C-alpha positions as CSV (number, residue, x, y, z in Angstrom):
1,M,0.0,0.0,0.0
2,N,1.5,3.3,-1.1
3,N,1.1,6.6,0.8
4,K,-1.8,7.8,-1.2
5,E,-3.7,4.6,-0.5
6,R,-2.9,4.9,3.2
7,I,-4.2,8.5,3.3
8,I,-7.4,7.4,1.5
9,L,-7.8,4.5,4.0
10,V,-7.3,6.8,7.0
11,I,-9.8,9.3,5.7
12,T,-12.4,6.6,4.9
13,L,-12.0,5.1,8.4
14,G,-12.3,8.5,9.9
15,L,-15.5,9.3,8.0
16,L,-17.0,5.9,9.0
17,A,-16.1,6.5,12.7
18,T,-17.6,10.0,12.6
19,S,-20.8,8.6,10.9
20,F,-21.1,6.0,13.6
21,L,-20.7,8.4,16.5
22,A,-23.2,10.8,14.9
23,K,-25.8,8.0,14.9
24,Q,-25.4,7.3,18.6
25,E,-28.6,8.2,20.4
26,I,-28.3,9.1,24.1
27,V,-31.4,8.7,26.1
28,T,-31.8,10.5,29.4
29,I,-33.8,8.8,32.1
30,Y,-35.1,11.5,34.5
31,L,-36.0,10.3,38.0
32,I,-38.5,12.4,39.8
33,G,-39.7,11.6,43.3
34,D,-38.9,11.7,47.0
35,S,-36.1,10.8,49.4
36,T,-36.3,7.0,48.6
37,V,-35.2,7.8,45.1
38,A,-32.8,10.7,45.7
39,D,-29.1,10.9,45.1
40,Y,-27.4,12.0,48.3
41,S,-23.9,11.8,47.0
42,D,-24.2,14.5,44.3
43,N,-23.9,17.7,46.4
44,Y,-27.4,17.0,47.8
45,D,-26.5,19.3,50.8
46,E,-24.6,22.0,49.0
47,G,-21.0,22.3,50.2
48,K,-21.3,19.4,52.7
49,D,-19.4,16.1,52.7
50,Y,-21.9,13.3,52.1
51,M,-19.7,10.8,53.8
52,K,-19.6,12.9,57.0
53,T,-23.2,14.2,57.0
54,R,-25.4,11.7,55.3
55,Y,-23.8,8.3,54.6
56,P,-24.9,5.5,54.5
57,V,-28.3,6.8,53.5
58,T,-28.8,5.9,49.8
59,G,-31.7,6.4,47.4
60,W,-32.3,3.8,44.8
61,G,-31.9,6.4,42.0
62,Q,-28.4,7.0,43.4
63,V,-27.3,3.5,42.3
64,F,-29.4,3.1,39.2
65,Q,-26.8,4.2,36.6
66,P,-24.8,0.9,36.7
67,F,-28.0,-0.9,35.7
68,M,-27.9,1.0,32.4
69,A,-24.7,-0.6,31.2
70,V,-24.6,-1.5,27.5
71,D,-25.2,-5.2,28.1
72,S,-28.2,-4.4,30.3
73,L,-29.7,-2.1,27.7
74,K,-30.1,-5.1,25.3
75,K,-32.8,-6.3,27.7
76,L,-34.6,-2.9,27.5
77,K,-34.9,-2.4,23.7
78,H,-38.7,-2.3,24.1
79,I,-38.5,0.8,26.2
80,V,-35.1,2.5,25.7
81,R,-34.9,3.9,22.1
82,G,-31.2,4.7,22.1
83,D,-27.7,3.4,22.3
84,S,-26.8,4.6,25.8
85,V,-28.5,6.0,28.9
86,V,-27.7,8.8,31.3
87,V,-29.6,8.7,34.5
88,D,-30.5,12.2,35.8
89,D,-31.8,11.9,39.3
90,R,-33.9,15.0,40.2
91,A,-35.7,13.4,43.2
92,R,-35.6,15.2,46.5
93,G,-36.5,14.3,50.1
94,G,-39.8,15.4,51.6
95,R,-41.4,16.2,48.2
96,S,-44.9,15.1,47.2
97,T,-46.3,15.3,43.7
98,R,-47.5,18.8,44.5
99,T,-44.4,20.3,46.2
100,F,-42.1,18.9,43.5
101,F,-44.2,20.9,41.0
102,Q,-44.6,24.0,43.1
103,E,-40.9,24.4,43.7
104,G,-40.2,24.4,39.9
105,R,-38.4,21.1,40.0
106,W,-40.6,19.6,37.3
107,R,-40.1,22.7,35.1
108,S,-36.4,22.1,35.0
109,V,-37.0,18.6,33.8
110,Y,-39.7,19.6,31.3
111,D,-37.6,22.3,29.7
112,N,-34.8,19.8,29.0
113,L,-37.0,16.8,27.9
114,K,-36.4,15.6,24.4
115,K,-38.0,12.9,22.2
116,N,-37.5,9.4,23.5
117,D,-36.3,10.5,26.9
118,I,-37.9,8.7,29.8
119,V,-39.4,10.1,33.0
120,M,-39.8,7.7,35.8
121,M,-42.0,9.1,38.6
122,Q,-42.3,7.6,42.1
123,F,-44.3,9.6,44.6
124,G,-46.6,8.7,47.5
125,H,-44.6,8.7,50.7
126,N,-45.1,12.4,51.3
127,D,-48.4,12.8,49.5
128,A,-49.9,10.5,52.2
129,A,-48.4,12.6,55.2
130,E,-51.7,13.9,56.6
131,H,-49.9,15.2,59.7
132,K,-47.6,17.4,57.5
133,P,-50.0,19.7,55.6
134,E,-47.1,21.5,53.9
135,R,-46.6,18.4,51.8
136,Y,-49.8,16.4,52.0
137,V,-51.8,15.7,48.9
138,D,-55.0,13.7,49.0
139,I,-55.7,10.9,46.5
140,E,-57.5,13.0,43.9
141,G,-54.8,15.7,44.1
142,Y,-52.1,12.9,43.8
143,K,-53.8,11.6,40.7
144,E,-54.1,15.1,39.2
145,F,-50.4,15.8,39.5
146,L,-49.5,12.4,38.1
147,R,-51.7,13.3,35.1
148,L,-49.9,16.5,34.7
149,Y,-46.5,14.8,34.7
150,I,-47.7,12.2,32.2
151,T,-49.4,14.6,29.9
152,Q,-46.4,17.0,29.7
153,T,-44.0,14.2,29.2
154,L,-46.0,12.9,26.3
155,Q,-46.2,16.4,24.8
156,K,-42.4,16.3,24.5
157,G,-42.5,12.9,22.8
158,A,-40.9,11.4,25.9
159,I,-41.9,8.2,27.7
160,P,-43.6,8.4,31.1
161,I,-43.3,5.4,33.5
162,V,-45.3,5.5,36.7
163,I,-43.8,3.8,39.7
164,T,-45.9,3.0,42.8
165,P,-44.1,3.9,46.0
166,V,-41.6,1.5,47.4
167,N,-42.9,0.0,50.7
168,R,-41.6,0.9,54.1
169,N,-40.3,-1.7,56.5
170,Y,-43.7,-2.0,58.2
171,P,-46.3,-3.2,59.0
172,W,-45.3,-6.9,59.4
173,K,-47.9,-9.6,60.2
174,D,-47.0,-13.2,60.7
175,G,-43.8,-12.9,58.7
176,Q,-45.5,-11.0,55.9
177,L,-44.9,-7.4,55.0
178,E,-48.0,-5.5,54.2
179,N,-48.9,-2.4,52.1
180,V,-48.2,0.8,54.2
181,H,-49.3,3.2,51.5
182,G,-53.1,2.8,51.6
183,D,-54.8,3.7,48.3
184,Y,-51.9,5.6,46.8
185,P,-50.4,2.6,44.9
186,Q,-53.7,1.8,43.3
187,A,-54.3,5.4,42.4
188,A,-51.0,5.5,40.6
189,K,-51.9,2.4,38.7
190,D,-55.3,3.7,37.8
191,V,-53.8,6.9,36.3
192,A,-51.3,4.9,34.3
193,K,-54.1,2.8,32.9
194,E,-56.2,5.9,32.2
195,Y,-53.4,7.2,29.9
196,G,-52.3,3.8,28.6
197,V,-48.7,4.3,29.9
198,Q,-46.4,1.9,31.6
199,V,-46.4,1.3,35.3
200,I,-44.1,-0.6,37.6
201,D,-45.8,-1.8,40.8
202,L,-42.8,-1.2,43.0
203,T,-45.0,-1.4,46.1
204,Q,-45.8,-5.0,45.5
205,R,-42.4,-5.9,44.2
206,S,-40.8,-4.5,47.3
207,I,-43.3,-6.2,49.6
208,D,-42.6,-9.5,48.0
209,A,-38.8,-9.1,47.9
210,F,-38.5,-7.8,51.5
211,T,-40.8,-10.6,52.8
212,A,-38.6,-13.2,51.0
213,K,-35.6,-11.8,52.8
214,G,-37.3,-11.6,56.1
215,K,-37.9,-8.9,58.6
216,E,-34.7,-9.2,60.5
217,Y,-32.5,-9.2,57.4
218,V,-34.1,-6.2,55.7
219,T,-34.3,-4.3,59.0
220,N,-30.5,-4.6,59.6
221,N,-29.2,-4.6,56.1
222,Y,-31.6,-2.7,53.9
223,F,-33.1,0.1,56.0
224,M,-31.4,2.8,58.1
225,N,-31.3,1.0,61.4
226,L,-27.8,1.8,62.6
227,P,-25.9,1.0,65.8
228,A,-24.3,3.9,67.7
229,G,-20.8,4.8,66.9
230,K,-20.5,3.1,63.5
231,Y,-21.1,6.1,61.2
232,E,-19.9,9.6,61.6
233,A,-23.2,11.1,60.4
234,Y,-25.1,9.1,63.0
235,P,-23.0,9.0,66.2
236,E,-26.0,7.9,68.3
237,G,-27.2,5.4,65.8
238,E,-30.4,5.6,63.8
239,S,-33.8,3.9,63.7
240,D,-35.4,4.5,60.3
241,N,-37.5,2.1,58.4
242,T,-38.2,4.3,55.3
243,H,-34.7,5.1,53.9
244,F,-32.1,2.7,52.6
245,Q,-28.6,1.7,53.3
246,P,-26.5,1.0,50.1
247,E,-27.5,-2.7,50.1
248,G,-31.2,-1.8,50.3
249,A,-30.9,0.8,47.6
250,K,-29.2,-1.6,45.3
251,A,-31.9,-4.2,45.9
252,V,-34.7,-1.7,45.1
253,A,-32.8,-0.5,42.0
254,Q,-32.7,-4.1,40.9
255,L,-36.5,-4.4,41.4
256,V,-37.0,-1.3,39.3
257,F,-34.7,-2.6,36.5
258,D,-36.6,-5.9,36.6
259,G,-39.8,-3.9,36.3
260,L,-38.5,-2.2,33.2
261,K,-37.6,-5.6,31.7
262,D,-41.1,-6.9,32.4
263,L,-42.8,-3.9,30.8
264,K,-42.7,-5.7,27.4
265,K,-44.9,-8.4,29.1
266,G,-47.5,-5.8,29.9
267,G,-46.6,-4.1,33.3
């Protein structure tokens, strides 16, 4: 091969590579929701060291990106219309469907949404907090805000996925974990059905998974029940059956990923 042929070959390979890269479609998965979904490691408390002030609390969205590896995406072709995924976790502690909207958090997602992006929405923990009127949303209000998120996602040509709220570590009865969220999971499923969009029943999936592991195991390894003196952020320990340690967050992220795989089977 002479120099001219080498130059032509290099140019051709360069053009092919450029063409290939240009065709790469990056899908953004936006996660909107509450503290059980949030990413505490990404400057959640501005200017504070997560390892010193929050760790080990971990939202399932915080550990969701690794589930979007290239080999995993092959199992999600029915829902992910692209070559790669970036998870953008916008969830925030203490937010209900209403306060997430009122604070402009949804607007910042909506303004950036593009065709084939995905919005995964998991609310309910704070909507149901009747004793906290600043965040409480009744069932009808909850459904209305879910309708808003779904409608505006569809307007952008993006894909809404409704997720029922992950269960807390109570109530247990005879070794079986039971639904703690009242009518909110069913309300979420009803709205998804109304719009013909996909839904992941994370409430039931988490109930089943936690029950299979057993109360003692999930209490000590999944939820934020911590002994005194083990973690700098919790010198006196912690008793919290809503939020997750890393192992629990990863287990719930796996349930969500499994839910995405099963969507092709109808839900």
